[in-house]
Structures are given as structure tokens and as C-alpha cells.
C-alpha positions in Angstrom: 0.0 0.0 0.0 1.6 3.3 -1.0 2.0 6.0 1.7 1.5 9.7 1.1 4.1 12.3 2.0 2.4 13.3 5.3 2.4 9.6 6.5 6.0 9.2 5.5 7.0 12.4 7.3 5.1 11.4 10.5 6.9 8.1 10.6 10.4 9.7 10.4 10.0 12.2 13.2 10.0 11.2 16.8 6.8 11.0 18.7 6.2 13.9 21.1 5.6 12.8 24.7 4.5 15.4 27.3 4.5 14.5 31.0 1.9 16.7 32.7 2.8 17.5 36.4 0.2 15.7 38.6 -1.6 14.5 35.4 -1.4 12.1 32.5 1.3 11.4 30.0 0.3 12.8 26.6 1.6 11.0 23.5 1.0 11.8 19.9 -1.1 8.9 18.5 -1.8 6.4 17.2 -0.3 4.2 19.9 -0.2 0.6 21.0 0.4 0.0 24.7 1.7 -3.3 26.1 0.4 -3.8 29.6 2.3 -5.6 32.4 0.2 -8.7 31.9 1.1 -8.8 28.2 -2.1 -7.5 26.8 -1.9 -4.9 24.1 -4.4 -2.0 23.7 -4.5 0.4 20.8 -5.7 3.9 20.3 -5.8 5.7 17.0 -6.6 9.1 18.5 -4.4 12.1 17.5 -3.2 12.6 21.1 -3.5 9.9 23.7 -3.6 10.5 27.5 -2.0 7.7 29.5 -2.8 7.4 33.2 0.3 7.9 35.4 -1.5 7.6 38.8 -3.1 4.2 38.1 -6.4 5.5 39.5 -8.2 5.5 36.2 -11.2 3.3 35.7 -10.2 3.0 32.0 -6.5 2.3 32.7 -4.1 2.6 30.8 -6.1 5.6 29.4 -6.6 8.6 31.6 -10.1 9.4 32.8 -9.0 12.4 34.9 -9.2 10.4 38.2 -5.9 12.1 39.2 -7.9 15.4 39.7 -9.7 13.8 42.7 -6.5 12.9 44.5 -5.9 14.6 47.8 -2.3 15.3 48.8 
């Protein structure tokens, strides 16, 4: 299957990962995440928010549960 120029350019540049203080890890998508039990989950979204606090009900995806955390 031929790829267009935008797809080719996207594959050559590194993915941007942003660690949000007290929040999720934002990754340019699409992504495939391998969990500690060996399962793989996929998201084709433009930006994916990964849970860093492990409180999410939709782990590994962030559901903003970190906002309810009390220091």
C-alpha cells in the first residue's frame, strides 16, 4: 500500500511525549500500549492521554481520576 508524504514524514520524526505534572502522559497517536500482563491495547486518536497515577477506571487511558487525588 503506498504511503503519502504526510504519512512518511510522520513516521520519520520522533513522537512527542509530554509529562503533565500531577496529570497524565500525553503521547502523539496512534499508539499501541503493552500492559504488564502482556495484553496490548490500541488507540488511533491524534493525542492519547496515558494514566500515570493508576487510579483510572479506564486504565491505561486517563479518565481524569488524578484530579480527585488529595495530597
